[in-house]
GUKOL-789730 format. One record per residue (C-alpha): residue number from 0; residue in one letter; x, y, z. Coordinates in Angstrom, 2 decimals, m for minus. Layout:
BEGIN
+-----+--------+---------+---------+---------+
: num : residu :       u :       v :       w :
+-----+--------+---------+---------+---------+
: NUM :      A :       X :       Y :       Z :
...
+-----+--------+---------+---------+---------+
REM end
This chain:
BEGIN
+-----+--------+---------+---------+---------+
: num : residu :       u :       v :       w :
+-----+--------+---------+---------+---------+
:   0 :      M :   m0.03 :   m0.03 :    0.02 :
:   1 :      R :    1.35 :    3.41 :   m0.93 :
:   2 :      P :    2.29 :    5.92 :    1.84 :
:   3 :      Q :   m0.43 :    8.34 :    0.65 :
:   4 :      S :   m3.08 :    5.60 :    0.72 :
:   5 :      I :   m2.00 :    4.56 :    4.21 :
:   6 :      L :   m2.20 :    8.16 :    5.38 :
:   7 :      S :   m5.59 :    8.63 :    3.85 :
:   8 :      Y :   m6.82 :    5.43 :    5.48 :
:   9 :      Q :   m5.53 :    6.57 :    8.94 :
:  10 :      R :   m7.24 :    9.86 :    8.68 :
:  11 :      S :  m10.50 :    8.26 :    7.66 :
:  12 :      W :  m10.26 :    5.80 :   10.54 :
:  13 :      V :   m9.61 :    8.57 :   13.06 :
:  14 :      K :  m12.64 :   10.57 :   11.74 :
:  15 :      R :  m14.94 :    7.49 :   12.01 :
:  16 :      R :  m13.59 :    6.82 :   15.53 :
:  17 :      R :  m14.07 :   10.40 :   16.64 :
:  18 :      S :  m17.63 :   10.39 :   15.25 :
:  19 :      K :  m18.48 :    7.30 :   17.31 :
:  20 :      V :  m17.00 :    8.80 :   20.45 :
:  21 :      D :  m18.88 :   12.11 :   19.85 :
:  22 :      K :  m22.15 :   10.21 :   19.51 :
:  23 :      K :  m21.53 :    8.31 :   22.72 :
:  24 :      V :  m20.69 :   11.52 :   24.57 :
:  25 :      L :  m23.86 :   13.25 :   23.31 :
:  26 :      F :  m25.96 :   10.19 :   24.29 :
:  27 :      L :  m24.52 :   10.24 :   27.76 :
:  28 :      I :  m25.09 :   13.98 :   28.15 :
:  29 :      S :  m28.71 :   13.62 :   27.04 :
:  30 :      I :  m29.25 :   10.85 :   29.64 :
:  31 :      L :  m27.75 :   13.04 :   32.38 :
:  32 :      I :  m29.94 :   15.97 :   31.40 :
:  33 :      I :  m33.03 :   13.79 :   31.56 :
:  34 :      C :  m32.02 :   12.42 :   34.96 :
:  35 :      F :  m31.30 :   15.83 :   36.45 :
:  36 :      S :  m34.54 :   17.22 :   35.07 :
:  37 :      S :  m36.45 :   14.34 :   36.65 :
:  38 :      I :  m34.77 :   14.93 :   40.00 :
:  39 :      G :  m35.54 :   18.66 :   39.81 :
:  40 :      W :  m39.27 :   17.97 :   39.37 :
:  41 :      A :  m39.47 :   15.07 :   41.76 :
:  42 :      Q :  m42.02 :   15.52 :   44.51 :
:  43 :      S :  m41.52 :   14.18 :   48.06 :
:  44 :      P :  m44.49 :   13.13 :   50.14 :
:  45 :      L :  m45.34 :   15.66 :   52.85 :
:  46 :      D :  m44.66 :   14.31 :   56.33 :
:  47 :      L :  m43.85 :   15.50 :   59.83 :
:  48 :      P :  m40.10 :   15.44 :   60.64 :
:  49 :      E :  m40.48 :   14.40 :   64.27 :
:  50 :      E :  m36.75 :   13.75 :   65.02 :
:  51 :      P :  m35.56 :   17.34 :   64.56 :
:  52 :      L :  m38.73 :   18.61 :   66.25 :
:  53 :      R :  m37.88 :   16.44 :   69.27 :
:  54 :      L :  m34.40 :   17.86 :   69.33 :
:  55 :      I :  m35.77 :   21.40 :   69.37 :
:  56 :      A :  m38.07 :   20.51 :   72.25 :
:  57 :      L :  m35.15 :   18.94 :   74.11 :
:  58 :      S :  m33.07 :   22.03 :   73.65 :
:  59 :      A :  m35.84 :   24.24 :   75.10 :
:  60 :      T :  m35.74 :   22.40 :   78.42 :
:  61 :      D :  m32.02 :   21.72 :   78.71 :
:  62 :      P :  m30.53 :   23.71 :   81.70 :
:  63 :      C :  m27.12 :   23.63 :   79.95 :
:  64 :      S :  m27.12 :   26.55 :   77.52 :
:  65 :      I :  m24.12 :   25.22 :   75.55 :
:  66 :      C :  m25.72 :   21.76 :   75.25 :
:  67 :      A :  m29.05 :   23.33 :   74.23 :
:  68 :      R :  m27.32 :   25.33 :   71.45 :
:  69 :      Q :  m25.51 :   22.27 :   70.18 :
:  70 :      T :  m28.73 :   20.29 :   70.15 :
:  71 :      R :  m30.53 :   23.03 :   68.21 :
:  72 :      E :  m27.66 :   23.14 :   65.66 :
:  73 :      I :  m28.07 :   19.41 :   65.08 :
:  74 :      A :  m31.88 :   19.93 :   64.63 :
:  75 :      F :  m31.20 :   22.74 :   62.22 :
:  76 :      Q :  m28.87 :   20.59 :   60.16 :
:  77 :      L :  m31.59 :   17.97 :   59.87 :
:  78 :      F :  m34.13 :   20.59 :   58.80 :
:  79 :      E :  m31.59 :   21.92 :   56.25 :
:  80 :      Q :  m31.29 :   18.45 :   54.73 :
:  81 :      Q :  m35.02 :   17.92 :   54.54 :
:  82 :      F :  m36.19 :   21.44 :   53.54 :
:  83 :      H :  m33.43 :   22.73 :   51.27 :
:  84 :      A :  m34.53 :   25.38 :   48.78 :
:  85 :      G :  m36.21 :   24.16 :   45.65 :
:  86 :      R :  m37.55 :   20.91 :   47.06 :
:  87 :      M :  m41.13 :   20.10 :   46.26 :
:  88 :      F :  m43.59 :   18.31 :   48.55 :
:  89 :      T :  m47.01 :   16.89 :   47.71 :
:  90 :      T :  m49.75 :   16.23 :   50.23 :
:  91 :      T :  m50.81 :   12.67 :   51.04 :
:  92 :      G :  m53.95 :   11.14 :   52.47 :
:  93 :      S :  m52.38 :   11.19 :   55.93 :
:  94 :      C :  m50.78 :   14.60 :   55.77 :
:  95 :      R :  m52.53 :   17.56 :   54.11 :
:  96 :      L :  m52.38 :   21.37 :   54.26 :
:  97 :      V :  m54.80 :   23.04 :   56.64 :
:  98 :      R :  m55.70 :   26.63 :   57.58 :
:  99 :      T :  m55.83 :   26.88 :   61.38 :
: 100 :      A :  m57.33 :   29.51 :   63.66 :
: 101 :      L :  m53.92 :   30.20 :   65.26 :
: 102 :      S :  m52.06 :   30.71 :   62.03 :
: 103 :      E :  m50.40 :   33.98 :   61.12 :
: 104 :      D :  m51.00 :   35.63 :   57.75 :
: 105 :      N :  m50.24 :   33.24 :   54.87 :
: 106 :      E :  m49.30 :   30.50 :   57.28 :
: 107 :      V :  m50.32 :   26.89 :   56.43 :
: 108 :      G :  m50.50 :   24.10 :   59.02 :
: 109 :      L :  m50.38 :   20.36 :   58.58 :
: 110 :      S :  m53.19 :   17.97 :   59.30 :
: 111 :      C :  m50.63 :   15.38 :   60.49 :
: 112 :      D :  m49.39 :   17.76 :   63.17 :
: 113 :      S :  m51.58 :   16.00 :   65.79 :
: 114 :      P :  m52.25 :   16.59 :   69.46 :
: 115 :      R :  m50.19 :   13.46 :   70.34 :
: 116 :      K :  m47.08 :   15.54 :   69.86 :
: 117 :      E :  m48.29 :   18.65 :   71.74 :
: 118 :      S :  m44.98 :   18.93 :   73.58 :
: 119 :      L :  m43.15 :   19.38 :   70.29 :
: 120 :      P :  m42.83 :   22.61 :   68.21 :
: 121 :      V :  m45.36 :   23.11 :   65.49 :
: 122 :      L :  m44.27 :   22.95 :   61.84 :
: 123 :      T :  m45.90 :   25.42 :   59.50 :
: 124 :      F :  m45.32 :   26.69 :   55.98 :
: 125 :      R :  m45.56 :   30.34 :   55.03 :
: 126 :      F :  m46.18 :   31.53 :   51.48 :
: 127 :      H :  m45.61 :   35.03 :   50.21 :
: 128 :      T :  m47.43 :   37.33 :   47.77 :
: 129 :      G :  m46.83 :   40.76 :   46.29 :
: 130 :      A :  m49.18 :   42.26 :   48.87 :
: 131 :      N :  m47.91 :   40.30 :   51.90 :
: 132 :      H :  m44.31 :   39.17 :   52.03 :
: 133 :      L :  m41.27 :   39.34 :   54.31 :
: 134 :      V :  m38.06 :   41.14 :   53.49 :
: 135 :      G :  m35.61 :   38.64 :   52.07 :
: 136 :      I :  m38.10 :   36.83 :   49.85 :
: 137 :      S :  m37.51 :   37.09 :   46.11 :
: 138 :      P :  m40.56 :   38.24 :   43.98 :
: 139 :      A :  m39.86 :   35.16 :   41.78 :
: 140 :      D :  m40.86 :   33.04 :   44.75 :
: 141 :      F :  m44.25 :   34.72 :   45.38 :
: 142 :      T :  m47.33 :   32.49 :   45.21 :
: 143 :      E :  m49.80 :   33.28 :   42.44 :
: 144 :      E :  m52.63 :   35.52 :   43.61 :
: 145 :      S :  m55.29 :   33.10 :   42.52 :
: 146 :      I :  m53.83 :   30.31 :   44.59 :
: 147 :      A :  m53.29 :   32.59 :   47.56 :
: 148 :      S :  m56.92 :   33.79 :   47.37 :
: 149 :      E :  m58.16 :   30.22 :   47.43 :
: 150 :      F :  m56.41 :   29.70 :   50.73 :
: 151 :      L :  m57.16 :   33.06 :   52.31 :
: 152 :      S :  m60.88 :   32.90 :   51.46 :
: 153 :      A :  m61.24 :   29.58 :   53.33 :
: 154 :      P :  m62.41 :   29.51 :   56.94 :
: 155 :      P :  m60.14 :   27.98 :   59.65 :
: 156 :      G :  m60.16 :   24.22 :   59.59 :
: 157 :      T :  m60.37 :   23.95 :   55.83 :
: 158 :      V :  m58.19 :   21.14 :   54.50 :
: 159 :      F :  m56.32 :   21.30 :   51.10 :
: 160 :      E :  m54.47 :   18.98 :   48.84 :
: 161 :      G :  m51.60 :   20.52 :   46.93 :
: 162 :      I :  m47.95 :   20.90 :   46.06 :
: 163 :      I :  m45.53 :   23.31 :   47.75 :
: 164 :      E :  m41.93 :   24.26 :   46.97 :
: 165 :      T :  m39.48 :   25.47 :   49.59 :
: 166 :      I :  m37.84 :   28.85 :   48.82 :
: 167 :      L :  m34.85 :   30.81 :   50.08 :
: 168 :      F :  m35.24 :   33.16 :   53.04 :
: 169 :      R :  m32.22 :   35.30 :   53.67 :
: 170 :      Y :  m32.83 :   36.15 :   57.30 :
: 171 :      G :  m33.78 :   32.78 :   58.80 :
: 172 :      D :  m32.13 :   30.28 :   61.12 :
: 173 :      G :  m31.62 :   28.14 :   57.91 :
: 174 :      T :  m31.79 :   28.81 :   54.22 :
: 175 :      T :  m35.54 :   28.23 :   54.09 :
: 176 :      Y :  m36.89 :   28.41 :   57.60 :
: 177 :      N :  m36.90 :   30.23 :   60.94 :
: 178 :      Y :  m37.59 :   29.13 :   64.51 :
: 179 :      S :  m39.72 :   31.19 :   66.89 :
: 180 :      A :  m39.09 :   30.01 :   70.49 :
: 181 :      S :  m41.87 :   32.25 :   71.81 :
: 182 :      R :  m44.50 :   30.70 :   69.49 :
: 183 :      G :  m42.91 :   27.22 :   69.53 :
: 184 :      V :  m43.05 :   27.19 :   65.76 :
: 185 :      I :  m40.69 :   26.11 :   62.96 :
: 186 :      Q :  m41.83 :   28.11 :   59.93 :
: 187 :      V :  m40.68 :   26.93 :   56.46 :
: 188 :      H :  m41.00 :   29.43 :   53.66 :
: 189 :      C :  m42.59 :   28.14 :   50.52 :
: 190 :      R :  m44.41 :   28.81 :   47.30 :
: 191 :      L :  m47.81 :   27.22 :   46.80 :
: 192 :      L :  m47.79 :   25.56 :   43.37 :
: 193 :      T :  m51.22 :   23.94 :   43.45 :
: 194 :      L :  m54.02 :   24.04 :   45.97 :
: 195 :      K :  m57.36 :   22.21 :   45.97 :
: 196 :      R :  m59.87 :   22.62 :   48.75 :
: 197 :      Q :  m61.21 :   19.33 :   50.17 :
: 198 :      S :  m64.80 :   18.68 :   51.10 :
: 199 :      P :  m65.50 :   18.58 :   54.92 :
+-----+--------+---------+---------+---------+
REM end
């Protein structure tokens, strides 16, 4: 075989090989994009995180201030893992959203936050709108007015099914939540994505 023919064959082989590699890379990239997109839209079932709530309750009665602070820090780390920004939760048959008589403005309770854990802090979710929001909440994270109105027009005790998304709050005890010792409440900041009133 002539040198020119050999060189031409080698170049052709390299091009074919590179084309196959490029196709494999593109295929892997497309699979990764699909996976990450699926993760981003995944919805976790709404549930009560009793372990960090018990730690908060324990820290409130601990006579050792240093120990109490360390216990709260552990609890906050657990809350941070469960309620990091951008995570979506969907209600279940055993844990739904509810408007309670003791709620603050735009504050949503959980139906699974039962009297059997009355010694533990209460977990609530607070959504924000253009008319009623805290400093430190991005306008991009406001709940749509129609969804907010559906909640605010309901009487206390009304139960809802829906989907919520945790959002960033710049001035909290964590990236998405704050703890009020005086109220005994852990308040997670969120955006209501869907809301459907349930029949009594």
